[in-house]
C-alpha positions as CSV (number, residue, x, y, z in Angstrom):
1,X,-22.8,5.1,7.5
2,X,-22.1,2.9,4.6
3,X,-25.1,2.1,2.4
4,X,-25.2,-1.8,2.4
5,X,-27.2,-2.3,-0.8
6,X,-24.6,-0.7,-3.1
7,X,-22.1,-3.1,-4.5
8,X,-19.1,-1.0,-5.6
9,X,-17.9,-3.8,-7.9
10,X,-21.2,-3.7,-9.9
11,X,-22.5,-0.1,-9.5
12,X,-21.0,3.0,-10.9
13,X,-20.9,6.0,-8.4
14,X,-23.4,8.6,-9.5
15,X,-24.4,11.6,-7.3
16,X,-27.5,13.7,-7.8
17,X,-25.6,16.6,-6.4
18,X,-22.1,18.0,-6.7
19,X,-19.5,17.0,-9.4
20,X,-19.3,13.7,-11.2
21,X,-16.6,11.1,-10.7
22,X,-13.3,12.1,-12.3
23,X,-9.9,10.6,-13.1
24,X,-7.2,13.3,-12.5
25,X,-3.5,13.1,-13.3
26,X,-1.4,14.6,-10.4
27,X,2.2,15.0,-9.6
28,X,4.0,15.2,-6.2
29,X,7.5,16.5,-5.5
30,X,10.0,14.2,-3.9
31,X,13.5,15.6,-3.6
32,X,12.9,17.7,-6.7
33,X,11.5,14.7,-8.8
34,X,7.9,14.9,-9.9
35,X,6.1,11.7,-9.0
36,X,3.4,10.8,-11.5
37,X,0.1,9.7,-10.1
38,X,-3.6,9.2,-11.0
39,X,-6.2,10.3,-8.5
40,X,-9.6,8.5,-8.8
41,X,-12.2,10.9,-7.4
42,X,-15.7,9.7,-6.5
43,X,-18.9,11.5,-7.5
44,X,-20.5,13.9,-5.0
45,X,-19.4,17.0,-3.2
46,X,-17.3,15.2,-0.5
47,X,-15.1,15.7,1.4
48,X,-14.2,12.1,0.5
49,X,-12.0,9.7,2.5
50,X,-8.9,8.8,0.6
51,X,-6.8,5.7,0.1
52,X,-3.2,5.8,-1.1
53,X,-2.4,2.6,-3.0
54,X,1.3,1.5,-3.0
55,X,2.4,-0.8,-5.7
56,X,5.3,-3.3,-5.2
57,X,8.5,-4.2,-7.0
58,X,8.7,-3.4,-9.8
59,X,5.0,-2.5,-10.1
60,X,3.7,-5.0,-12.7
61,X,0.5,-5.1,-10.6
62,X,-0.4,-1.5,-10.0
63,X,-3.9,-2.1,-8.5
64,X,-5.9,0.2,-10.8
65,X,-8.8,-2.3,-10.5
66,X,-8.8,-1.6,-6.7
67,X,-8.6,2.2,-7.3
68,X,-11.8,2.0,-9.5
69,X,-13.6,-0.2,-7.0
70,X,-12.7,2.0,-4.1
71,X,-13.8,5.1,-6.0
72,X,-17.2,3.4,-6.7
73,X,-17.4,2.8,-3.0
74,X,-17.0,6.5,-2.2
75,X,-13.2,6.7,-1.6
76,X,-10.8,8.8,-3.4
77,X,-7.9,6.5,-4.5
78,X,-4.5,7.4,-5.6
79,X,-2.0,5.3,-7.5
80,X,1.5,6.8,-8.2
81,X,5.0,5.7,-9.2
82,X,8.0,6.0,-7.1
83,X,11.2,7.6,-8.2
84,X,13.1,5.6,-10.8
85,X,10.1,3.5,-11.9
86,X,8.0,3.4,-15.0
87,X,9.5,6.6,-16.6
88,X,9.6,8.7,-13.4
89,X,12.9,10.5,-12.9
90,X,15.4,9.8,-10.2
91,X,16.7,6.4,-9.1
92,X,14.9,3.4,-7.5
93,X,15.9,2.2,-4.1
94,X,14.0,0.8,-1.1
95,X,14.8,4.0,0.8
96,X,13.3,6.1,-2.0
97,X,10.2,3.9,-1.9
98,X,9.7,4.8,1.8
99,X,10.5,8.5,1.4
100,X,8.2,8.8,-1.6
101,X,5.3,7.0,0.1
102,X,5.7,9.2,3.2
103,X,5.8,12.4,1.1
104,X,2.7,11.5,-1.0
105,X,0.7,10.5,2.2
106,X,1.7,13.8,3.8
107,X,0.7,15.7,0.6
108,X,-2.8,14.2,0.6
109,X,-3.4,15.6,4.0
110,X,-2.3,19.1,3.1
111,X,-5.3,21.5,3.3
112,X,-4.7,23.0,-0.1
113,X,-4.6,19.6,-1.8
114,X,-7.5,18.2,0.2
115,X,-9.6,21.2,-0.6
116,X,-8.8,21.2,-4.4
117,X,-9.8,17.5,-4.7
118,X,-12.6,17.3,-2.1
119,X,-10.6,15.1,0.2
120,X,-11.0,14.6,3.9
121,X,-7.5,14.9,5.3
122,X,-8.6,13.2,8.5
123,X,-9.7,10.1,6.8
124,X,-6.7,8.7,5.0
125,X,-5.8,5.0,4.6
126,X,-2.6,3.6,3.1
127,X,-2.8,0.2,1.5
128,X,0.1,-1.5,-0.3
129,X,0.9,-4.8,-2.1
130,X,4.2,-6.7,-1.7
131,X,7.0,-4.2,-1.1
132,X,4.2,-1.6,-1.2
133,X,2.6,-3.4,1.9
134,X,5.9,-3.0,3.7
135,X,6.0,0.7,2.7
136,X,2.3,1.1,3.8
137,X,3.0,-0.2,7.3
138,X,6.2,1.7,7.6
139,X,4.5,4.9,6.4
140,X,1.6,4.6,8.8
141,X,3.8,3.7,11.7
142,X,5.7,7.0,11.2
143,X,2.5,9.2,10.7
144,X,-0.1,9.0,13.4
145,X,-2.5,11.0,11.3
146,X,-3.1,8.1,8.9
147,X,-6.4,6.6,10.0
148,X,-5.9,2.9,8.8
149,X,-3.4,0.7,7.0
150,X,-3.4,-2.5,5.0
151,X,-0.7,-4.8,3.7
152,X,-1.5,-7.3,0.9
153,X,1.1,-10.0,0.3
154,X,3.5,-7.7,2.2
155,X,7.2,-8.3,1.9
156,X,8.9,-8.1,5.4
157,X,12.4,-6.8,4.6
158,X,13.5,-7.0,8.2
159,X,12.6,-10.7,8.4
160,X,14.4,-11.5,5.1
161,X,17.4,-9.5,6.2
162,X,17.5,-11.6,9.4
163,X,17.3,-14.8,7.4
164,X,20.2,-13.7,5.2
165,X,22.3,-13.1,8.3
166,X,21.6,-16.6,9.4
167,X,22.0,-18.2,6.0
168,X,24.3,-15.9,3.8
169,X,24.0,-18.5,0.9
170,X,20.4,-17.3,0.4
171,X,21.7,-13.9,-0.7
172,X,22.5,-15.0,-4.2
173,X,19.0,-16.4,-4.7
174,X,17.5,-12.9,-4.0
175,X,20.0,-11.3,-6.3
176,X,19.0,-13.7,-9.1
177,X,15.3,-13.3,-8.5
178,X,15.4,-9.5,-8.4
179,X,17.7,-9.2,-11.4
180,X,14.8,-10.2,-13.7
181,X,12.6,-7.4,-12.4
182,X,14.7,-4.4,-13.2
183,X,13.5,-3.4,-16.7
184,X,11.0,-0.7,-15.5
185,X,13.5,0.7,-13.0
186,X,16.5,3.0,-13.3
187,X,19.6,3.7,-11.3
188,X,19.9,0.4,-9.4
189,X,20.8,-3.2,-9.6
190,X,19.8,-6.4,-7.8
191,X,23.0,-6.7,-5.7
192,X,22.6,-3.2,-4.6
193,X,19.0,-3.7,-3.5
194,X,19.8,-6.8,-1.5
195,X,22.7,-5.0,0.1
196,X,20.4,-2.1,1.0
197,X,18.0,-4.5,2.6
198,X,20.7,-6.3,4.6
199,X,22.2,-3.0,5.8
200,X,18.8,-1.8,7.0
201,X,18.4,-5.0,9.0
202,X,16.1,-4.8,12.0
203,X,15.2,-1.1,11.3
204,X,12.9,-2.5,8.6
205,X,11.3,-5.2,10.8
206,X,7.6,-5.0,10.5
207,X,7.0,-6.8,13.7
208,X,8.8,-4.0,15.6
209,X,6.1,-1.5,14.3
210,X,3.4,-3.1,16.5
211,X,3.6,-0.4,19.3
212,X,3.2,2.4,16.8
213,X,0.3,0.8,15.1
214,X,-1.6,-0.3,18.2
215,X,-3.9,2.6,18.0
216,X,-4.9,2.1,14.3
217,X,-7.0,-0.5,12.3
218,X,-4.5,-2.8,10.6
219,X,-5.4,-5.3,7.8
220,X,-2.9,-8.0,6.9
221,X,-3.7,-10.3,3.9
222,X,-1.4,-13.2,3.2
223,X,-1.4,-15.3,0.0
224,X,-1.3,-19.0,0.5
225,X,0.1,-20.1,-2.9
226,X,2.8,-17.4,-2.9
227,X,6.4,-18.1,-3.7
228,X,7.5,-14.5,-3.3
229,X,6.1,-13.7,0.1
230,X,5.2,-17.2,1.5
231,X,3.0,-16.8,4.6
232,X,5.3,-18.7,6.9
233,X,8.0,-16.0,6.5
234,X,6.1,-12.8,5.8
235,X,2.5,-13.1,7.1
236,X,2.1,-15.6,10.0
237,X,5.0,-14.2,12.1
238,X,3.7,-10.6,11.7
239,X,0.1,-11.6,12.6
240,X,1.5,-13.3,15.7
241,X,3.6,-10.3,16.7
242,X,0.7,-7.8,16.3
243,X,-1.7,-10.1,18.2
244,X,0.8,-10.5,21.0
245,X,1.5,-6.8,21.5
246,X,-1.5,-6.4,21.0
247,X,-2.8,-4.4,18.0
248,X,-6.5,-4.4,19.0
249,X,-8.0,-3.6,15.7
250,X,-5.9,-6.1,13.7
251,X,-7.8,-8.0,10.9
252,X,-6.1,-10.8,9.0
253,X,-6.7,-13.3,6.3
254,X,-4.9,-15.8,4.1
255,X,-6.3,-16.0,0.5
256,X,-5.6,-19.3,-1.4
257,X,-4.0,-17.5,-4.3
258,X,-0.7,-16.3,-5.9
259,X,1.4,-13.2,-5.1
260,X,-0.6,-11.0,-7.5
261,X,-3.9,-12.4,-6.2
262,X,-4.7,-13.0,-9.8
263,X,-7.9,-15.1,-9.2
264,X,-8.9,-13.2,-6.0
265,X,-9.2,-9.6,-7.3
266,X,-12.9,-9.4,-6.6
267,X,-12.5,-10.9,-3.2
268,X,-9.7,-8.5,-2.4
269,X,-11.7,-5.5,-3.4
270,X,-14.6,-6.6,-1.3
271,X,-12.3,-7.3,1.7
272,X,-10.6,-3.9,1.5
273,X,-13.8,-2.0,1.0
274,X,-15.4,-3.7,4.1
275,X,-12.3,-3.0,6.2
276,X,-12.4,0.7,5.2
277,X,-16.1,0.9,5.7
278,X,-15.7,-0.3,9.3
279,X,-12.9,2.2,10.1
280,X,-13.2,5.3,7.9
281,X,-17.0,5.5,8.1
282,X,-17.6,6.8,4.6
283,X,-21.1,7.8,3.5
284,X,-22.3,6.4,0.2
């Protein structure tokens, strides 16, 4: 059971037995492209529950602060880069984000990788921010072995695609917004990314995932001052859909902050850790 007196935001993880905490560079293959990652391993012999942290588009906020906080709380935490981003080979696309997320999540559950890194393959959570939140929900819905999932300021591609079908004039605003985010990415363009989203349509609707997530703990965090994923479009309808299905272990909040949760990073770390402690039952 969790040890309630330990504050992972203030206390380094030290174990009297077993190996110390480590930060390990790792790679994962995705269609022949090595994806670069950093695995934050807790102190102690394990096996440790693991959390896959998925960054958004283009990844200016990569959530390393959350990785360190989760490690101090007893979780192994992985941050990695998708194809075509931040120096990784290949090309960026939304489809590649989904493929890469699924492959890395599956790799963390492989016996040889779990054993080499003292991971518990039966206690894996996937948590993402922005488009990473979308990828987290999509990845968990397709993989019943993932034990818990969280989306923070998640971007609902299906909802936006539906809005663009209703109001085609909105399309150019997304092209203009995304054009300014492409510097860390290769092999794509803003118009191509919008076209990919529109073509996927309802296949990328997060509300439609409710039946496949109904047996898992799900955390949805919205951001009330957000102009990128305003709650009225991306958070509230999704909460309503999951409550209506229902998804019995749904938890949800709206933090009064911006898209990057710039002034709520501590609150976010505490909320994620409490959610994982309830559902992955780590020992600290």
